[in-house]
N, C-alpha and C positions, 0 to 999 in steps of 0.2 A: 417284913412280917414273917410269920411262921406258917408253914404248910402242914396241916393235920388232916388225916383221914384220906378217903378216896371217894370219888364221884361215881366211877363206873368200872373200877378194876383196871383202869389204865387207858381205855380207848379214847376218852375225850379230855383227859386230864390237862394236857398241854393247852388246848383251846380254852378251857375254863380258866386256867391260870393267866393266860394272856388277857382275856376279857376282865378278869379280876383286877389286874394291874391298871387297866383303863378306869375301872370303877373307883379304885383307890385314888387315882389322880383327879378324876372329875367329881367324885362324890355322888354321881348319878347312878342309881341302881339299874340293873339290866335283867331281863328274863331271857335266858338262852334256851334254844331248842335245837336238838340234834335228832335227826331221823334218817332212815335209809333212803328216803327220797331226796334228801339234801345232798348237794355236791360236797358240802363241808363234812357231812357224816362219813363219806367214803375217804376223804382226806385224813380224818382223825382215826379211822379204823372201826367205825360203827357199822359193820356189815351184817350183824347178827339179827337185825330186825328190831322193831319197836321204836319208841321215842324216848328221849331223855330231856327233861326240862330242869333247868338249874336257875334259881333266883340268886343273883349276886348283889350283895349290899355291903357298903362300908359300915363297919361298926366301930364307933369311937371307944377309946380306952378311958 
């Protein structure tokens, strides 16, 4: 597929892409949430505060 745009200016991009690949394979949508209280947030670089929610869904062509 093609990667277009940005989710957060880079801090969670890799994690979202990884989850998106799972969604493409399974066909099951996911709601992802990253926040400073989450261990995953620190791993992906979201230390600036706040919460990011991303809905990932496979869209057929």
